[in-house]
N, C-alpha and C positions, 0 to 999 in steps of 0.2 A: 491548664484548665483549656483553654480553644483547642490544640491539637488533642487533646484525648475527645472534646466534642467533635472535629471533623474527622477522627477515627470512631466513632461510634455511626455520627452521620454518613458517613460513607459503606461503612458494613452494613445497617438498617436499608441503606437504600439497594444492597447487590443483594442480603436477602428479601425483599421484595420482590426485584427483579427476577431471581430465582423461583418464588415463589407464584408469581406471573409469568412462567418461559412453558413451553410447549413439551420441553423435557419432564417437567412437575405436575403438569396436566392427563402428560400420557401417564403417568406412575399413579395419579390419581384413578384415573379410569382401569388403569390394570387392577389397582386396586381392588376397586366396586366388583369389576367381572370376575376377579378371585371369588372375594369373603358374601358376595349375596345370596349366590346360588347356595353354599356350605352355609349360611346360617337360612336361608330358609326351606333346603332340607333338614337340619337340625331341626326344625319347627315344626316339622309338617311328620317324620320322623321318615325320611327318603335320603339320609343322607348318602347313602352309595351315588345314587343319581346328583346329589348335588355336586361331592367329590368330582365327581367326572365331568360335570361343566367345567366343574372350575379347572381342572386340568386341561380339557379343551380350549379355553378360552387363554390360559394363562399361554400354552405350547402358541398359541397363532398370533400372539402380539408381540413375539420381534418385527415380522413383514410390516406393521404401523409403521412407518417410517416418516417422514417431509416427501412431500409431494403432491400430485395428485391426487384427490381424494378416488376417482378410475384405477387410479393403481394401486393405491391401498386397497379397497377393495377386493379387486383380482390378487391380492398377495395373500394376504387375509383368508380365504377361499381357496384359494390352493396351498397353503400352509395346511389347513383345517383336512382337506382333502388327503395330502399324503400324513399326517397325525390318523386319521382311520385306516390306512394300509396299513402305513406299519407299526399301529397296536394290534390287528386284528391278527400279522404273522405274526407277532411276539406273541403275542395269544398261544398259539401251536408249538411253541420254539421247545419244547419238554424234552429236551436232548439231552445223551450227556457232554460235556464237555469238550472231545476231540470232535465233534461232528458243528459243534456250537459254537467255536469256536471259527471255523471258516464260513460261515453263515454270516455271524456276527462283520468277519470284515469285508467281509461281500456287500451286506446289504449296506456298511457305511461308507463304503467306497459308492456306490451308486445312487444314495443320500447327497452324496459332498459332491460329487458332478456335476449336480444340477447349479452349481452355481457357475459355471461356463455361461450362463444366460444371463449374468451381469451383478451389480448391488441387490436388487430385490429380491432377484431367485437366489443367490446365496443365504438373505436372510429365511425365506422358505427352507431353504435346505438346511439350516442350524434349527428352524423350530420341526424336520423331521427327524435329525439326528439326535435332540435333546428327548421328545416323545419316546424315540424307539431305547433308547438308553434309559431314563425314566421308568419304562414300564416293566423293566430285571426286578425295581423295587416295589411294583404295587400287586395287592392280591385282589380281586375284588369279588363279590358275592353274584356279583353278573354275569351272563353269559359272555362270552367272547365276543359276540358280533350285538350282543346288547351295549356293551361298553366303549366298543371302539365309534359306533354311529352316536352313542352321548357323545365323546371326545367329539366328533364333529359337529352334534349340535351344540358344544361350547365355543367353538370358532364363531359358528353363524351369532353365536351372543354376544361376545364378545364384537364382530362386525354390526351390528345394531345399538349398538352402546356406542360407537366410534359414530354410525351415521348418527347419531341424535345429539352427540357429545358437537361435530363438526357440522350441521344446523343450528345450536346455540353461538357458536360463536366460530364465525367461518372464514372471519379475517387473521385468526390469532396467528397463523404459521406464516402468510405473507408478512404481517406487523413486525412481527419477530425477527425474520430471515433480513428487511428493510432495513430496519435500525440497526442491525448488527453489519450489514452492507455499510450503511453510514461510518459506524465505527469504524471500521479495518481500511474504508476509503480515507479516515482524516488520519485513521495513521500510516496510511499509505504516501498520503501528501505529506505530512511532518517528515519523513525521513529520506525525503523526498527533500525539502525545504533543509534537514539537516545535511546532508550530501554536498550543501553549494559551500558550503564554508573549508578551505583546505584543510584546517584544521583536526578536521574530524577525521575517527577512524574509520576511514570509506571502506574499509575492506568486511571491517563489522555492518554499516549500516547496508553493505551492499546483500551481504547474508540475510538481514533482516525484510530488504526489501526484497528478492525472490521469494521468501517463507511468507510475509503477505501478497501477495503475488496469485500466491500457489492458494491462499484462503479465499482471497476475491475472489476467483477465480471459480473455484467451489461453490462459492456460494452465488455464485452466477447463474450456475448451471441450473441449480436447485430452487431460484429465483424464477429461470426460464418455463421450469415444467410447469409451478404454480400459478404462475399467471397466464403461461399462453394455453397451457391442456385443464386447468380449472376454469371450467363453463356449468354456467347454472340452464336449466331448461329454458330458463325464459331467455338466455341469451347473453350478449357481455352487459356488465354493471357499469354506472360511470364510474363506481371507486375502482374496477379493476381497469377500468380504460387509464385513469389515471394513474395507476400506481405500477401500469406498465409504461406508460411514460414516463415516471422520474425513474426508473427502471435503465431506461433507454440512455436521462442524463447522466448516469450514474456511470452505466460503460465508458459514455462518450468522456467523463471526465478519469476515469481512470488510463484511459488514451493519451489525454493533456497530460495527467500528471505526469507520465512517461517522458513526453516531449519534452526536450533540452538539447540546447547549443552542444554542439559537438569539441569543439575545439578547447579543447581541458586543463592544456597546458596555458592556449593565454587568457581565460576566464580566471584561471588559478593565480595567476601570476597578475591580474586586473584587482580581485578580489585581496590580493593579500597588501597591495599596494594601495586599496581604493576600502578598507575594510566597510565603508558608511552601505557601499553595495549590499555587502552579502546581507547586514542589516536590515537597509529596506525593505530587501527582498523577501529575505525570512521573516520579518513581522506581517507581510503581507498573507505569505503560502501560510504560517501557523494561526492567521486570523481566521482566513479559510477554512482550516483542519478544525479548529476550535466551534466555526457557526457550524461544522457538519454534526460535532459533537453536542452541540443544543439541538439540533434540531433533532436529535436522536430520544432528547431530553424531552422534547416537546412532545412527540408523541403525536397524538391527531388532536392537539389542541393549536391551533394555529396563532391563540393570542400569545404563544411559548416561544415564537418562533422567534429566530435571532435577526434584528435589525440590520441596513446594509451600511449604518453613518460608520461605524468605524471602518470599515470594509473600505469606505469609499475615501477616507482621510487616508487609509497605506497605499492606496492607490495612488493618492496624491503626490504627497512625499515621494513613491517611484520617480513616476512622471519627469518630477522635480530635478532628482537628481541623475539619473540617465540625459537628463537636458542638458547638464552641463559639459556632458562629455562629447556632445556635441562638435564643438570648437576645439577640441584638444588632438594632440599627435594617435590618439585610442578611436581612433574614428570604426576601423574595424570592431573594435570589441561594440561599440558602441550598437553596432548595427547588431552585435549577437545580443547586449541587451534590451534592445527595441524589440528582436522576434521573441526572445522571453518574457517581455512585455505584453507582448500581444497573446503570448499563450497564458498568460494570467486573466487575461482581459476576459478571454474565451472561459475560463474555467469558472470567473466569478459569474458570466451572461448565465452558464449552466445553472450554478448554486440559484441565484437571482429566478429562475424558470422553476428548480424543484420548491420552493417556499411558495412560489405564484401558483403551480398544481396542489400544496397541503391546503391552502386558501378556499375559498366558497370561490371559485371565479367558474365561470360558465364555460367548456370545453365546444371551439368553432369544429368543424367537420376534419377542416385541413389537420388539425390535432392527432386527430385520432390514425392508432397503425394499424395495417392491413394486418390480418389474422389468419389469411390464409400465406403471407407471405413469413410472420412469425412464426409460423408453424415447419420453415424450413429452418429453422435455426436449432430443432430439437432434434437429436439425432435416434431414429426410431431403435428401440431394441431387436436382432434378430433371434426369432424363439422357432425357426426351423429345426424340427426334430431333428436333421441331420447333424444339427451341428456339434448335440451332445454324442454321439458316435466317432463323427472325424477329430475330436476333440484327445483319442484315445493316441496317444504319443506324449513320449517322456519329453517331447519338445515344451509340450503345454504345460504352464507353472500351475494350472489348476489340478488336470491329469497328476503331476508330480505329490501336490498338497493332499489332494483325495486319495490315492495309494498308501503314501506318508500316513492320515489319519485312521484310515486302516488297520492299517500293518501296528501300527503302534496301539489301536485301539485291542486289538485284539491279546498285545502282550500284556497290557494295562488290565485286562480282565483277568488274562491265564494266572497272575500276579496276585491278584484279588482273590479267585478262587483257591490255590494252592497254598499261599500262604492264611487263609482263613479272617482274612480281614472285613470288619464288621459288616460293612455295605462294596463289596468289590465294585457295584456301578458305581458308587460316588468317585471312583478313581477316572472313568472311562468319563462322565460328564465334565471334571476337571481337565482332562485333556482334550473336549469338544470344543470348552469355552476359552483353554486355552491358544491351541493351535493354531496359527493363522500362515498365509502364502509365505508371508515374511519374514525374515531373522529377527528383525530388530522391535515389533510390533508383538511377535509370540515372546519373546524375552523379556520384551517390560511387563505384559499381561503376567507373564509366568513370577518377574520379579514380584509386583504391585500384589498379585495374587496371596500367594505365600507370605507377604505383611500384613495382608488387609484379612487375612487368615486367624494368622496370630492375633493380631490387635483386636478384635473381634473375636478370639477363644476368649482372651482377657478378661474383657468387659462383661461378656455374659455367663464367665464359670465366677463373676463379682456378682455381680445381680440376680443371680438363678441361686448362691448362696445366702444371699440378704433378705430375700422376697423366691414365697414358698406360695403364691398363689396363680390359679391357671386362666383365670382370667386377666388380668394385668400381662401372664405370658403371650396371650392372644393379641392384645391391642398392642403391646410392643412385639411381635414378629409382622403384626401388619405394619405398623410405622417405618419399620426395620425393613420390609420389604417396599414400600413405595417410592423411601428417601433409597435403595439401594438403587431401583430400577433408574429413577429420573438425574444421579450420578454416573450413567455407567458413561453417556460418553465425556463427559468432563471432567469425573479425575476416578476412575476406575480403582486407584488403590480403597478409596472411601467406599466405591461403591463394595468392593468385597471384603470389606468389614461389617457393613452393612445387611449384606446377605449371609452374613457368619452367624451375625446376629439374628435374623429372623429363622435361620432354619436350626439353629439351636432353641431359640425359644416354640417355636411350633409343636419341634418332639418334645422339646420339656412337659409339653399337654399331655403327652404318650407315653412318657418313656423318665422313669422316673432315676435311673442312673446317669443326669447328664456331665458327669465329671468324665465318662467312659466316651458319649459321644462326641465331647470337645476334643477328645484322647484325639479320638480314630477320625477326626474331623480336620485335624490337622495334620495327621497322616497320611490320609488318602489325597489332601493337599498336595504337598511335600512330593510323593510321589509320581502324583499326575503332571507336576509345573516340572518335574525333573524328566520324565518320560520325553513329555513335549519337546523340551528343551534340546536333551540328545538326540530325540529322531530330527528334529531339523538341522545338525549340524551332520547326520551321518548317514538318514539316508536318504538318500534322493535330492539332496540340499540344492534352493536356486537359491541362487548367489545374483546381485545388482549388477556384476560385471559385463554377465554374459547377456543380458539383456540392455541394457543401458543404450548397447549403437543402434536399437531400433526406436529409443525413442529420441535420440538425437536425429536420427534420418526424418524421422515423423516435424521434429519440431524445424529441422531447417528446410524440407520440402514446405512444410505450413509457412515459414514466413518467405521463401519465393514465389509462393502462390499472390501473398499480401500484396507482396513488394510490384507482382503482374498487375493485379487491380489495381494500384497503384498507379502506375504507369499508365494504363487505361483511361479512367477516368481524368489524370491529368491531360491526356489528348481529349477527352469526350467533353469533361465539365458536365455541368447541368445536372439534374438530381441525381443523388446518389443511388446507385444500383444496390439490392437486396445481395448480388453475389460479393458486393464490395465488401459487405457488413457482415456475410458467413466469414470470409477470409482474415476478415480483422479476427473474429472472435476465434476462428480456427487457430490462427497464429499461437494469441493469449493464452489459447487453452492448452497449446503443443510445448509451448514454451514453459510454464508451469508444470505439464508430466512432466518433462525432463528434470526440473529443479525439485522435483517431489523424488526423481527417479535416485536423484543425485542424494538428496538428504538420506532415503533409506540405505543409500552406501555409506555412508557413513557411521551407521549404526552397525553395521558390521565387523565379523573379525580382523583385524588389520592384515593381516594374509591373504585376503579376499576382495582391499582397495586398491585392486591395481589399477594406475595410470591418474591415483585421485586426482593429485596436483594438476593434471592436465586438463583430465574431465573438467576440476571447476572452473577453470580457466575457458575450458570452451564454452560452461554454462553462462558464462560471465559474460565469452564476447557477443551467443545469440541473443541475452539479453538486452545488451549490448542496440545490437544491431536492429531488434524490434523497436529499440528504443527511438534510434535514428529512423526508422519508418515510420514511426508512432506522429514524431515531429514533423515530419516530410508531409504524411498526411494531411494534420492539422492544417500544416499552412493552406495547402491546395484546397482542401473543403473550405475555411473560412475567411481566403482573402481573394480576392479577383486577381488572376495572376496570367499571364501573356500565357501564350501559345507553347505548348510543348515542342520545344524544336527538337532538329535529328538528332543534334548532338547528346540533348537527355534522353532522347530515342537507346540511341547509341550504347552512351551512361550506362542505361538499368539492364538491357542485352549484358553489357562484362560483368556487370555482379549479379548478374540471375546463372548464368555461364561458370562464373568460379562456386556459385551452390552446387550448379549440376557437379562440379567435378568432385567436391565434397561428399555428396551422395554417393558419386561414383565409385571413389575412394575407401567410405564406408561398408559400402555392398560387397565388394567382389578385390578392392587395397589392389587395383592397378592405377595406382595413385605418384609410381615412384617418376621422377622429374617435373613434379607438377610444381612451378616455382609463378611467380607474379613477375605478368610480363612487362619489362620497364618501357617500352611503346605504351601501355594501356598507363601506363605511370604517368607519363609526359602528359597523355592525354589529359586526364585530370585537373594537372598542373595546369595546363593550358587553358582551359576550360573555366578554371575557377579567377583565371584574372580580372577581375571586374574596372571599373574606375574609381576609387576610394575617395578621391582630391577632391570632384565635386563636389558641391554645397547648396547646389539647385533644389530646391524644394520638392519639384516635381518630381524632379529624379530620386527621390530618396527613397520609394516603394519599387522604384522597377531596381534600382542595387540591394535594398532589403530581401527581395526576392531573391535576388541571382545569387545573393550573400548567403542564403541560406539554403537553397535548390543547390548548390554546388558544394557546400561545404557538409552536407549531408550523402551526397551525390560520392564525394571522397572519403568520407568516413567509413558507408556502406564498403564501398571497393576496397580499402584499407582491415575491416574489419572478418570482410570473405575470405581474404586471402589470409590471414592471419589463422582464422580459422583449419583452412586449407592446409597451411603450416602446421599446426597442431593433430589435424587428420591423420597428416602422414606419418609423426613419430609414433603415433600412438600404435599398441599391440589389443586390440575389443576381442579379436577372433578369439 
């Protein structure tokens, strides 16, 4: 009974969380924006006007995505403008099929290419394509210009509703993304803790870690935009200041979680011989992970925040166990564990700082973050009009996708017209919704769309067979639309099911032969999905192996720049410069982008997965390189270190030189004979020799610093050398 109760409780909790989510909130907003004009139009006898406003609102809604409201406003206005233009053009496209097809292809291409301006632009493009395609199905008694203007007015109506919604609850997006970041950080820390156990499946955990880091980096980028660019007319609020400071701590937690001692063989040997150390450290790490999850559940209620008592007890046990190693033959391992313990202490300080910020405490002037400096972390999108025309090249993935989409739309409409499909435009809509630039995403969406349509069609047929009430159809159609929109990002298969239900219920009010509608709906979906999949395989396909080289180069260069900033900071110390934090952000971002590129590659056909084992090894090495830099930077930032020696500077120069050779090898394949110099290897081994026999308490910190710094430098040099050897052996051109 208790198991059943727990199951029910967890599902109710998930349901309530879903109902409070911004995805569901947006779906409700779209539902109101679509239904209210129709209801008012019906009430006062202006149904045509109500429908036009509803369509304008619905087609403008895709660009209403997470981010600053200023960017949302820009996106919705641009969507409304594009919708007006394409609907006006479509109104005069009453021409023969042989002439309509090339015009259809040209307009589709022109709209699709707008995606070169970034993610939000791709949603504006999607709005324009959806409006253009669905205009083929609409016949209005209004004049063409009147109808187009009303569609634009519908976009403004949706913008007004969004503005009101935002004013009612301006904190919703910030709180949801912060909460999600708590959970992702907790899972990341927990996975790092599991990796300490030498008996765990390290390859599986490493893959999970790469995926989590990619998700976290994406969340961080979104939070930066929300917190740094979202500004009220009255200036920055205390709430925004606190959340920005919490966000800064979460970023630091990610870096600290990645940091680790690097002599894995010696550490694994110690952990196998003395498993109690694994247990103690894991208990501590898992407790910090659990505290982040409790902070997620607490929300804004400071009374529910977790206490520090359990975490402090875990620290006491770890300190006691580590201290026992000091008088043994494992003195070097003792230094490694002492450094690892230091990382966890810094991690706990960040946790306590977040809890303090979530409480009701006054912020000091020194706590506040310089907004001008913070804006440097946001990379502005280039909206230069010339970028659109510079993209006219088959080297551009967006250009190839736009051409592919245009040709597929032409083929789809020709098939729908020649073979007398009930609604040829339905095939076009499926193509536009399913087809994406990447193979894996298109394949998954095609599969999910077909399965969702079949399930939705079966359910709709059963409901319509049992119920013949247009009012019930209308209510169920609206409910299905809201659920479909709220699930688009979370579960596309379920979303496709509810989209089918919504379409069938709405059409059931107008068309008596519902079984025929369902049959053609399924047929349109199968044809559209099949064409999309075939086009991605045979029409100027974009395979990840052709572009992953650029992702590797960007990540290696970002790591090299971060190492350069760490070296500079070690020499100067003092206040951490903004350029250092920007370099760190870029290193994490590019490493995540490389991991994402590799994940996309694994979803492609086996014949297109060239050098996949070596690329995976390179991705892992690149991540290990970043982890080692995180260890070095965390130690340098949080401890009083000695002055950087000439040997330290010489060592980092050798590592940077290796990375330069990796990039050179990738760019022009001039890497023949690039081997690791024996002299350099001896240099690192000689520099690493430190006095591990002295037990002088005052010398301990110096030994710790020398041990950690030279361990990390030797590891960085070794890792960069392995990356160089791998790069030599790969064919990426």
